[in-house]
GUMILO-880246 format. One line per field, with one value per residue (C-alpha): residue number from 1; residue in three letters; z, x, y negated. Coordinates in steps of 0.2 Angstrom, whole numbers, always signed. Layout:
<recs>
i: (NUM|...)
aa: (ALA|...)
Z: (Z|...)
X: (X|...)
Y: (Y|...)
</recs>
This chain:
<recs>
i: (1|2|3|4|5|6|7|8|9|10|11|12|13|14|15|16|17|18|19|20|21|22|23|24|25|26|27|28|29|30|31|32|33|34|35|36|37|38|39|40|41|42|43|44|45|46|47|48|49|50|51|52|53|54|55|56|57|58|59|60|61|62|63|64|65|66|67|68|69|70|71|72|73|74|75|76|77|78|79|80|81|82|83|84|85|86|87|88|89|90|91|92|93|94|95|96|97|98|99|100|101|102|103|104|105|106|107|108|109|110|111|112|113|114|115|116|117|118|119|120|121|122|123|124|125|126|127|128|129|130|131|132|133|134|135|136|137|138|139|140|141|142|143|144|145|146|147|148|149|150|151|152|153|154|155|156|157|158|159|160|161|162|163|164|165|166|167|168|169|170|171|172|173|174|175|176|177|178|179|180|181|182|183|184|185|186|187|188|189|190|191|192|193|194|195|196|197|198|199|200|201|202|203|204|205|206|207|208|209|210|211|212|213|214|215|216|217|218|219|220|221|222|223|224|225|226|227|228|229|230|231|232|233|234|235|236|237|238|239|240|241|242|243|244|245|246|247|248|249|250|251|252|253|254|255|256|257|258|259|260|261|262|263|264|265|266|267|268|269|270|271|272|273|274|275|276|277|278|279|280|281|282|283|284|285|286|287|288|289|290|291|292|293|294|295|296|297|298|299|300|301|302|303|304|305|306|307|308|309|310|311|312|313|314|315|316|317|318|319|320|321|322|323|324|325|326|327|328|329|330|331|332|333|334|335|336|337|338|339|340|341|342|343|344|345|346|347|348|349|350|351|352|353|354|355|356|357|358|359|360|361|362|363|364|365|366|367|368|369|370|371|372|373|374|375|376|377|378|379|380|381|382|383|384|385|386|387|388|389|390|391|392|393|394|395|396|397|398|399|400|401|402|403|404|405|406|407|408|409|410|411|412|413|414|415|416|417|418|419|420|421|422|423|424|425|426|427|428|429|430|431|432|433|434|435|436|437|438|439|440|441|442|443|444|445|446|447|448|449|450|451|452|453|454|455|456|457|458|459|460|461|462|463|464|465|466|467|468|469|470|471|472|473|474|475|476|477|478|479|480|481|482|483|484|485|486|487|488|489|490|491|492|493|494|495|496|497|498|499|500|501|502|503|504|505|506|507|508|509|510|511|512|513|514|515|516|517|518|519|520|521|522|523|524|525|526|527|528|529|530|531|532|533|534|535|536|537|538|539|540|541|542|543|544|545|546|547|548|549|550|551|552|553|554|555|556|557|558|559|560|561|562|563|564|565|566|567|568|569|570|571|572|573|574|575|576|577|578|579|580|581|582|583|584|585|586|587|588|589|590|591|592|593|594|595|596|597|598|599|600|601|602|603|604|605|606|607|608|609|610|611|612|613|614|615|616|617|618|619|620|621|622|623|624|625|626|627|628|629|630|631|632|633|634|635|636|637|638|639|640|641|642|643|644|645|646|647|648|649|650|651|652|653|654|655|656|657|658|659|660|661|662|663|664|665|666|667|668|669|670|671|672|673|674|675)
aa: (MET|MET|ASP|ARG|ASP|ASP|ILE|LYS|GLU|GLU|ILE|LYS|ARG|ARG|THR|ASP|ILE|VAL|GLU|LEU|VAL|SER|GLN|TYR|VAL|THR|LEU|GLN|ARG|ALA|GLY|ARG|ARG|MET|LYS|ALA|ARG|CYS|PRO|PHE|HIS|GLU|GLU|LYS|THR|PRO|SER|PHE|PHE|VAL|ASP|PRO|ALA|THR|GLY|LEU|TRP|LYS|CYS|PHE|GLY|CYS|GLY|GLU|GLY|GLY|ASP|VAL|PHE|SER|PHE|LEU|MET|LYS|ILE|GLU|GLY|LEU|SER|PHE|PRO|GLU|ALA|ALA|GLU|ARG|LEU|ALA|GLU|ARG|VAL|GLY|LEU|VAL|TRP|ARG|ALA|SER|PRO|VAL|SER|ASP|GLN|ARG|ALA|ARG|LEU|ARG|LYS|GLN|VAL|GLN|LYS|ALA|THR|ASP|ILE|ALA|ALA|ARG|HIS|PHE|GLN|ALA|ASN|LEU|ARG|GLY|PRO|GLN|GLY|ALA|ALA|ALA|ARG|ARG|TYR|LEU|GLN|ARG|ARG|GLY|PHE|THR|ALA|GLU|THR|ILE|GLU|ARG|PHE|ARG|LEU|GLY|PHE|ALA|LEU|ASN|SER|TRP|ASP|ASP|LEU|LEU|ARG|ALA|LEU|ALA|ARG|ASN|GLY|ILE|ASP|GLY|LYS|THR|ALA|VAL|GLN|ALA|GLY|LEU|ALA|ARG|THR|ARG|ASP|SER|GLY|GLY|GLN|TYR|ASP|TRP|PHE|ARG|ASN|ARG|ILE|ILE|PHE|PRO|ILE|LEU|ASP|ALA|GLY|GLY|ARG|VAL|ILE|ALA|PHE|GLY|GLY|ARG|THR|LEU|ASP|PRO|ASP|GLU|ALA|ALA|LYS|TYR|ILE|ASN|SER|PRO|ASP|THR|PRO|ILE|PHE|GLN|LYS|GLY|ARG|THR|VAL|TYR|GLY|LEU|HIS|ALA|ALA|TRP|ARG|GLY|MET|ALA|ASP|SER|LYS|GLN|ALA|VAL|VAL|VAL|GLU|GLY|TYR|THR|ASP|VAL|ILE|SER|LEU|HIS|GLN|ALA|GLY|PHE|ASN|ASN|VAL|VAL|ALA|CYS|MET|GLY|THR|ALA|LEU|SER|ARG|GLU|HIS|LEU|ARG|VAL|LEU|GLY|ARG|TYR|VAL|GLU|GLN|VAL|VAL|LEU|CYS|TYR|ASP|ALA|ASP|ALA|ALA|GLY|ILE|GLN|ALA|ALA|LEU|ARG|ASN|ALA|ALA|LEU|PHE|GLU|ALA|SER|ASN|VAL|ASP|VAL|ARG|ILE|ALA|VAL|LEU|PRO|ALA|GLY|GLN|ASP|PRO|ASP|GLU|VAL|VAL|ARG|GLN|GLN|GLY|ALA|GLU|ALA|PHE|ARG|ARG|ILE|ILE|GLN|GLN|ALA|THR|SER|VAL|VAL|GLU|TYR|ARG|LEU|GLN|ILE|ILE|PHE|GLU|ARG|HIS|LYS|SER|GLN|GLY|ALA|GLU|GLY|LEU|SER|ARG|ALA|ALA|ARG|GLU|ALA|ALA|ALA|VAL|LEU|VAL|GLU|VAL|PRO|ASP|HIS|ILE|ARG|ARG|ASP|MET|PHE|VAL|VAL|ARG|ALA|ALA|ASP|ARG|TRP|ALA|ALA|GLY|ASP|THR|ALA|ARG|HIS|GLU|ALA|MET|GLN|GLY|ALA|LEU|ARG|ALA|GLU|ILE|LEU|ARG|ARG|GLN|GLN|GLN|GLN|ARG|ARG|GLY|TRP|GLY|ARG|GLY|ARG|THR|GLY|ARG|GLY|GLY|ALA|PRO|SER|SER|LEU|ILE|THR|GLU|THR|LEU|ALA|LYS|SER|ALA|ALA|GLY|LEU|PRO|ARG|TRP|ARG|ARG|ARG|LEU|GLU|GLU|GLU|LEU|LEU|ALA|ILE|ALA|LEU|GLN|ASP|GLU|ALA|GLN|ALA|ARG|ARG|ILE|VAL|GLN|LYS|LEU|ALA|PRO|GLU|ASP|PHE|ALA|ASP|PRO|ARG|HIS|ARG|ARG|ILE|MET|ALA|ALA|VAL|GLN|GLN|HIS|LEU|GLN|GLU|ALA|LYS|THR|PHE|GLU|PRO|SER|ARG|VAL|ILE|ASP|GLY|LEU|GLN|GLU|ASN|GLU|GLY|THR|LYS|ALA|LYS|GLY|VAL|GLU|LEU|LEU|LEU|SER|ASP|ILE|GLN|SER|ASN|ASP|ILE|GLN|GLU|VAL|VAL|THR|ALA|ALA|ILE|ALA|LYS|LEU|ARG|LYS|TYR|ARG|LEU|SER|GLY|GLY|LEU|ARG|GLU|LYS|TYR|GLU|ILE|ALA|GLY|GLU|GLU|LEU|VAL|GLU|ALA|GLU|GLY|MET|ALA|ASP|GLU|ASP|PHE|GLU|LEU|LEU|GLN|ARG|ARG|ILE|VAL|GLU|ARG|ALA|ASN|ARG|GLY|GLU|LEU|SER|HIS|ASP|ASP|PRO|ASP|TYR|GLN|ARG|TYR|LEU|ARG|LEU|VAL|ALA|LEU|PHE|HIS|GLY|LYS|GLY|ARG|GLY|GLU|PHE|VAL|GLU|TYR|ASN|GLY|ARG|ILE|GLY|ALA|GLY|ASN|GLY|ASP|HIS|ALA|ALA|ALA|ASP|ASN|SER|ASP|GLN|GLN|ALA|ASP|GLU|GLN|ALA|ASP|LYS|LEU|ASN|ASP|GLU|GLY|SER)
Z: (+43|+33|+42|+38|+24|+15|+17|+10|-5|-8|-7|-21|-31|-31|-33|-51|-50|-66|-60|-43|-51|-64|-50|-48|-65|-83|-89|-107|-115|-119|-125|-111|-98|-95|-93|-86|-80|-62|-48|-36|-45|-59|-76|-94|-102|-94|-85|-73|-78|-72|-76|-74|-75|-60|-50|-49|-53|-56|-60|-69|-66|-47|-43|-33|-36|-28|-27|-24|-5|-8|-21|-10|+5|-5|-14|+1|+14|+23|+35|+29|+40|+34|+16|+19|+27|+13|+0|+9|+10|-8|-12|+1|+14|+32|+37|+56|+59|+71|+89|+85|+71|+77|+86|+72|+60|+72|+73|+54|+53|+66|+58|+41|+49|+57|+41|+31|+44|+43|+24|+25|+39|+30|+14|+24|+31|+14|+9|+25|+29|+38|+22|+12|+12|+7|-8|-14|-14|-24|-36|-38|-43|-56|-49|-55|-43|-52|-50|-31|-29|-40|-29|-13|-7|+10|+24|+42|+53|+63|+78|+91|+92|+78|+70|+87|+92|+75|+78|+96|+90|+79|+92|+88|+103|+104|+105|+88|+81|+85|+77|+61|+60|+63|+80|+91|+109|+121|+133|+147|+141|+129|+110|+98|+79|+67|+53|+57|+45|+30|+13|+14|+0|+3|-2|-10|-15|-32|-26|-21|-2|+8|+17|+22|+20|+15|+20|+13|+26|+23|+35|+26|+42|+44|+43|+36|+20|+18|+30|+28|+38|+46|+42|+49|+49|+32|+24|+20|+12|+4|-7|-10|-26|-25|-38|-43|-41|-55|-65|-66|-81|-91|-87|-92|-109|-113|-105|-97|-80|-78|-60|-54|-37|-29|-26|-35|-50|-51|-50|-62|-75|-74|-76|-91|-99|-94|-85|-82|-69|-52|-38|-26|-7|-2|-12|-20|-32|-23|-28|-21|-31|-47|-43|-40|-57|-66|-64|-76|-87|-97|-95|-81|-85|-70|-73|-62|-61|-66|-48|-39|-25|-35|-49|-37|-29|-47|-51|-35|-39|-57|-54|-47|-62|-74|-65|-66|-79|-82|-93|-82|-91|-85|-93|-87|-84|-88|-73|-59|-66|-60|-72|-66|-72|-88|-92|-87|-95|-110|-113|-113|-129|-122|-107|-120|-129|-113|-110|-127|-126|-110|-110|-101|-84|-90|-104|-93|-81|-96|-102|-85|-85|-102|-99|-83|-92|-110|-108|-98|-112|-111|-92|-94|-107|-94|-80|-91|-96|-78|-72|-88|-86|-68|-74|-89|-79|-69|-85|-85|-103|-113|-130|-121|-113|-129|-137|-123|-126|-144|-139|-126|-138|-151|-138|-133|-151|-158|-176|-174|-180|-171|-155|-156|-158|-143|-132|-137|-133|-116|-111|-115|-107|-91|-91|-93|-79|-67|-72|-68|-51|-48|-53|-42|-27|-31|-32|-15|-7|-14|-10|+7|+16|+24|+19|+26|+12|+22|+17|-1|+0|+9|-4|-18|-10|-7|-25|-31|-21|-26|-44|-58|-77|-86|-97|-82|-73|-89|-92|-74|-76|-92|-86|-70|-80|-91|-76|-68|-84|-92|-82|-94|-96|-77|-75|-87|-79|-61|-68|-76|-63|-44|-34|-32|-51|-49|-43|-38|-20|-25|-40|-29|-17|-32|-40|-23|-22|-39|-36|-20|-28|-42|-29|-18|-27|-37|-49|-56|-48|-50|-39|-25|-28|-27|-11|-3|-5|+9|+7|+9|-1|-13|-17|-18|-28|-40|-41|-46|-59|-67|-67|-76|-88|-107|-114|-130|-140|-151|-147|-129|-130|-139|-127|-112|-119|-123|-106|-96|-105|-103|-84|-80|-90|-82|-64|-53|-40|-44|-62|-66|-68|-87|-86|-75|-88|-101|-91|-89|-76|-67|-61|-55|-45|-39|-33|-25|-33|-42|-30|-22|-22|-29|-23|-5|-7|-13|+2|+14|+7|+8|+26|+32|+23|+31|+48|+44|+45|+28|+24|+7|+8|+15|+5|+3|-4|-16|-22|-25|-35|-46|-50|-53|-65|-74|-76|-78|-81|-70|-59|-58|-40|-34|-16|-10|+7|+18|+35|+36|+30|+14|+4|-13|-29|-39|-34|-50|-47|-64|-71|-58|-65|-82|-75|-75|-93|-97|-87|-96|-113|-108|-102|-118|-128|-118|-119|-138|-138|-127|-138)
X: (-140|-123|-107|-91|-85|-102|-103|-85|-90|-106|-97|-85|-99|-108|-93|-88|-69|-68|-78|-69|-51|-57|-59|-40|-32|-37|-41|-40|-47|-34|-44|-55|-46|-42|-25|-16|+0|+2|-3|+9|+25|+32|+32|+31|+23|+6|+8|-7|-21|-39|-50|-69|-73|-64|-64|-45|-31|-12|+3|+16|+29|+30|+21|+6|-11|-27|-45|-56|-52|-33|-34|-44|-32|-16|-23|-31|-19|-33|-34|-45|-60|-59|-59|-72|-83|-81|-85|-100|-107|-104|-115|-128|-122|-116|-98|-94|-75|-66|-63|-44|-47|-64|-57|-47|-61|-73|-62|-60|-79|-82|-69|-78|-95|-88|-81|-97|-107|-94|-95|-114|-114|-101|-112|-127|-118|-113|-131|-137|-138|-121|-113|-117|-99|-92|-105|-99|-81|-85|-96|-81|-70|-83|-89|-107|-119|-117|-98|-100|-112|-101|-86|-96|-89|-94|-91|-85|-92|-82|-85|-75|-87|-100|-94|-91|-109|-116|-105|-111|-129|-125|-116|-98|-88|-74|-60|-66|-67|-49|-45|-54|-44|-59|-54|-39|-37|-35|-20|-33|-44|-58|-58|-61|-65|-50|-58|-66|-71|-65|-71|-71|-64|-69|-55|-63|-56|-58|-74|-82|-80|-75|-59|-52|-54|-44|-50|-46|-48|-60|-50|-37|-27|-25|-7|-12|-21|-25|-25|-28|-33|-19|-16|-30|-35|-44|-32|-14|-8|+7|-3|-19|-23|-36|-50|-47|-65|-69|-54|-50|-61|-54|-37|-40|-47|-33|-19|-13|-15|-12|-6|-9|-6|-22|-40|-47|-36|-43|-61|-59|-51|-64|-78|-68|-69|-52|-58|-41|-34|-29|-18|-7|-8|+8|+20|+30|+24|+29|+33|+16|+7|+16|+10|-8|-8|+1|-13|-23|-11|+5|+10|+9|+11|+15|+8|+15|+20|+39|+43|+32|+38|+31|+43|+58|+51|+49|+67|+74|+64|+70|+79|+63|+53|+66|+65|+46|+35|+26|+32|+33|+33|+33|+22|+27|+13|+16|+25|+13|-2|-11|-21|-37|-32|-25|-42|-53|-42|-35|-48|-47|-37|-23|-21|-22|-7|+3|+0|+5|+21|+26|+44|+53|+60|+77|+75|+68|+83|+95|+86|+88|+107|+111|+101|+111|+128|+126|+134|+149|+161|+173|+171|+152|+154|+164|+152|+137|+144|+148|+130|+122|+132|+126|+108|+111|+120|+104|+95|+96|+92|+108|+98|+87|+103|+112|+97|+98|+117|+113|+99|+110|+124|+112|+105|+123|+129|+115|+120|+139|+145|+162|+154|+141|+155|+165|+149|+145|+163|+163|+147|+151|+168|+160|+146|+159|+170|+155|+149|+167|+166|+149|+156|+171|+160|+148|+163|+170|+152|+150|+167|+170|+184|+185|+167|+164|+164|+151|+137|+141|+142|+125|+117|+124|+118|+101|+100|+106|+93|+79|+84|+74|+78|+68|+60|+53|+47|+38|+30|+23|+17|+8|-1|-7|-12|-23|-30|-35|-44|-51|-62|-61|-42|-41|-50|-38|-23|-29|-33|-15|-4|-3|+4|+20|+23|+27|+44|+41|+33|+21|+15|+12|+1|-9|-11|-17|-29|-36|-37|-47|-58|-63|-67|-78|-85|-102|-96|-79|-74|-55|-56|-61|-46|-35|-45|-40|-22|-10|+3|+16|+32|+21|+9|-6|+2|+8|-9|-16|-3|-6|-25|-23|-9|-12|-12|-2|-9|-24|-24|-25|-29|-12|-2|-9|-6|+12|+15|+8|+19|+35|+31|+28|+44|+56|+51|+65|+62|+60|+55|+73|+74|+75|+89|+99|+95|+104|+120|+115|+106|+123|+124|+107|+109|+127|+121|+105|+95|+81|+68|+78|+71|+85|+77|+77|+95|+100|+90|+99|+116|+112|+107|+122|+134|+126|+128|+146|+143|+148|+165|+172|+171|+153|+143|+128|+140|+149|+132|+126|+141|+140|+122|+124|+138|+127|+113|+122|+141|+156|+158|+139|+137|+155|+159|+174|+182|+182|+190|+187|+169|+161|+153|+145|+154|+170|+180|+175|+160|+160|+159|+145|+135|+134|+129|+110|+111|+121|+109|+94|+102|+105|+87|+80|+91|+85|+67|+68|+75|+61|+48)
Y: (-318|-317|-314|-324|-313|-313|-332|-334|-323|-333|-349|-343|-336|-353|-364|-369|-368|-378|-392|-392|-392|-405|-418|-417|-412|-414|-396|-391|-375|-361|-346|-340|-350|-368|-375|-391|-398|-391|-403|-395|-397|-409|-401|-407|-392|-385|-369|-371|-360|-358|-343|-347|-329|-323|-340|-339|-351|-348|-359|-349|-363|-364|-347|-355|-347|-342|-346|-361|-360|-360|-374|-386|-382|-386|-401|-409|-403|-394|-379|-364|-368|-386|-381|-368|-381|-394|-381|-374|-391|-393|-378|-380|-367|-369|-363|-361|-363|-351|-357|-360|-373|-379|-394|-401|-398|-406|-422|-423|-422|-435|-447|-444|-448|-464|-469|-466|-476|-490|-491|-493|-505|-516|-516|-521|-535|-541|-541|-550|-568|-568|-562|-578|-584|-567|-566|-583|-578|-563|-573|-585|-570|-566|-550|-545|-537|-520|-520|-525|-510|-498|-501|-502|-519|-525|-538|-537|-550|-562|-552|-541|-527|-528|-512|-504|-507|-500|-484|-482|-483|-468|-458|-463|-468|-480|-467|-459|-477|-479|-462|-467|-483|-494|-501|-504|-501|-517|-517|-520|-506|-504|-506|-520|-520|-519|-528|-545|-559|-550|-544|-525|-514|-496|-483|-468|-451|-443|-435|-451|-450|-466|-461|-479|-497|-513|-530|-547|-562|-577|-587|-598|-599|-580|-575|-557|-560|-541|-527|-509|-494|-484|-466|-455|-436|-440|-453|-454|-470|-462|-451|-461|-471|-485|-484|-466|-461|-474|-471|-453|-449|-464|-459|-441|-447|-460|-450|-466|-474|-493|-497|-515|-522|-527|-521|-536|-533|-515|-521|-535|-525|-511|-524|-530|-512|-505|-489|-482|-494|-490|-497|-488|-490|-499|-508|-494|-481|-465|-447|-442|-456|-450|-432|-438|-448|-434|-423|-434|-443|-442|-461|-473|-492|-503|-520|-533|-551|-552|-558|-546|-535|-520|-523|-523|-507|-499|-503|-495|-480|-478|-462|-454|-460|-452|-435|-436|-427|-443|-457|-472|-489|-508|-521|-538|-551|-570|-578|-583|-574|-558|-546|-554|-571|-564|-556|-571|-585|-576|-562|-543|-542|-552|-540|-525|-532|-533|-515|-510|-519|-510|-503|-489|-493|-490|-502|-515|-513|-515|-530|-538|-534|-541|-557|-560|-557|-563|-579|-574|-569|-553|-552|-552|-538|-528|-531|-528|-511|-506|-510|-503|-487|-485|-486|-474|-461|-458|-452|-433|-430|-433|-436|-449|-457|-458|-467|-480|-482|-487|-499|-507|-509|-517|-529|-535|-536|-546|-540|-540|-523|-524|-530|-516|-503|-510|-510|-492|-487|-496|-489|-471|-472|-479|-466|-452|-459|-459|-441|-435|-443|-435|-418|-420|-425|-410|-398|-404|-402|-384|-378|-369|-361|-344|-338|-321|-308|-298|-310|-308|-289|-289|-300|-289|-273|-280|-285|-268|-259|-270|-272|-264|-264|-277|-265|-255|-271|-277|-260|-259|-277|-274|-259|-267|-283|-272|-262|-278|-285|-270|-257|-243|-244|-246|-229|-221|-228|-222|-205|-203|-212|-214|-229|-219|-219|-238|-243|-261|-261|-275|-265|-250|-260|-267|-250|-243|-257|-254|-236|-239|-252|-240|-226|-237|-251|-250|-263|-267|-284|-288|-303|-292|-282|-298|-303|-287|-288|-294|-308|-294|-299|-310|-295|-306|-320|-306|-299|-316|-318|-302|-305|-321|-316|-314|-297|-298|-284|-280|-261|-260|-241|-237|-248|-240|-222|-226|-235|-221|-209|-219|-222|-204|-199|-211|-212|-219|-205|-186|-191|-193|-174|-176|-188|-176|-162|-172|-169|-150|-140|-136|-154|-154|-138|-143|-160|-153|-168|-159|-165|-179|-197|-208|-224|-217|-212|-229|-237|-226|-230|-249|-248|-237|-249|-264|-255|-251|-232|-227|-220|-217|-198|-197|-184|-196|-210|-198|-191|-209|-214|-199|-202|-220|-217|-204|-217|-233|-229|-230|-245|-249|-245|-243|-249|-258|-259|-275|-274|-255|-256|-250|-264|-266|-271|-266|-280|-290|-300|-307|-290|-286|-301|-292|-275|-278|-283|-267|-256|-264|-261|-243|-241|-249|-237|-222|-229|-229|-211|-206|-214)
</recs>
């Protein structure tokens, strides 16, 4: 019988990471890897990579990365046992959660079971004799039997406990039904069905699991035409998109998502051949909805009636859309018509033209402003400029903003050149005034009084202690990336170098893990090396990044040979001997630093300075200053006094900001000389 670690490895071995990730983002081939825009942060250029060979993923934009477990945990908001159980089920294995998380996992499993039972029960009701009225309604809407089956439509009987009794027959009690959003608790005790006498629209996730329901009443006197499931352990309305299971492939192919307002609109448009249509749960398109859609598409078209609440919500969220990595547009339907009516009355081509004529949210807002003020003369011009500027100042890209200024002026001028120039001038002046106001407000918010210099000193000291020249960090990263991706070179590197030869603590830990793996493992498996790393100061994330990074060289052998030589020659600790010798043996002997570890000395200085124990004539401090001056020039590491304590800096923080660049230039020069 396999233990937990063995089961975990078997799950990873059996799970196709590309297939898993493709359910949530649109992957494109990039050499031996796959790439996409990251689902975890907003970006315009893809920096999210998946490596099928290692089963790992990494975003070089936000820094997130890991394996199939971490991806599913983050994308679905699951705990590790929940993700493991889901993946195990996917590949035909059984995962047993730890006692700590077992209760939560068991609840999710029970809620999912109740939801699955409810979906089947509602479908059976629709097919049965009591579903005749519901079937007639769906036929009037023009839905075919195939469409009804594809979207798993159902019917909730006009009963207080029909579903509760069906759940009870399958071992689901009333309390679980309430937790699943299928029932409500009576004030007098007991439960009752939440959905009654309603057409049921199951809400499915991208993987095709039913996670919630929407219900449309068949009672014309019912106040609530539609009701939905509340949030549950498996359903969060703010991040759920209806129709995603049927639309994600069409969205990925077209790079466009069309967002409509209702369940029936989605179904009708899919039946008419528009396979990239979805609806957002709730009235407003939220940041989370955009993030979900942005995994698949580059453009989102909101297709609403001009008077719909969705349009108003979209206008309120214009700043959010401008900051998004997705191009959000508005396609306005004819007054009083919904997408279903347009398709049925005017045909699919008419709806396609409406989508093609979609405009940006900014342009739509400007259009509304100028329509409102166009007949109000000079005063209307002034008001329009002020309102338009308030819209345009929210556009962060100044080139895009300038384009809108010209378009707005064109719209107002209607061919009158003088009027066009006047409008452009008014808009630019108002935008500038608003920007200056924002900057002044920002400055007041940022400025503080009486900030303690000690916090700045500590920060500067910590940065100094942890700082490495860029060339040195790049060299270490290049060597470790090669070691993780090429077994033969890994063995060469381990033979020539030790973990202590790496200055970055994370690099040391990764090097030690590679060394141990080569000594103990029968076969070279870099993913096992990464699995064994601890999340210590980002070590594991760094390992994933190095394993997935591209090696920019055709001659790996030569790169490794040169890098090993440089790393051994310019070690930050005792390996600085050659640098000391440049100044003469006398200095080495006088300072007693031939075998000193410079890094430890620097760390000791930092710790003592932070504790206020360092005086100006301290031997350690004086030796540290002479050595820093030797390597990086005077002023690089000099300390100043605050309230009797020694702190970092030379009194000129602007100069200190350039010290890293100067040190890098010196190191690169020394590097070239050494080569």
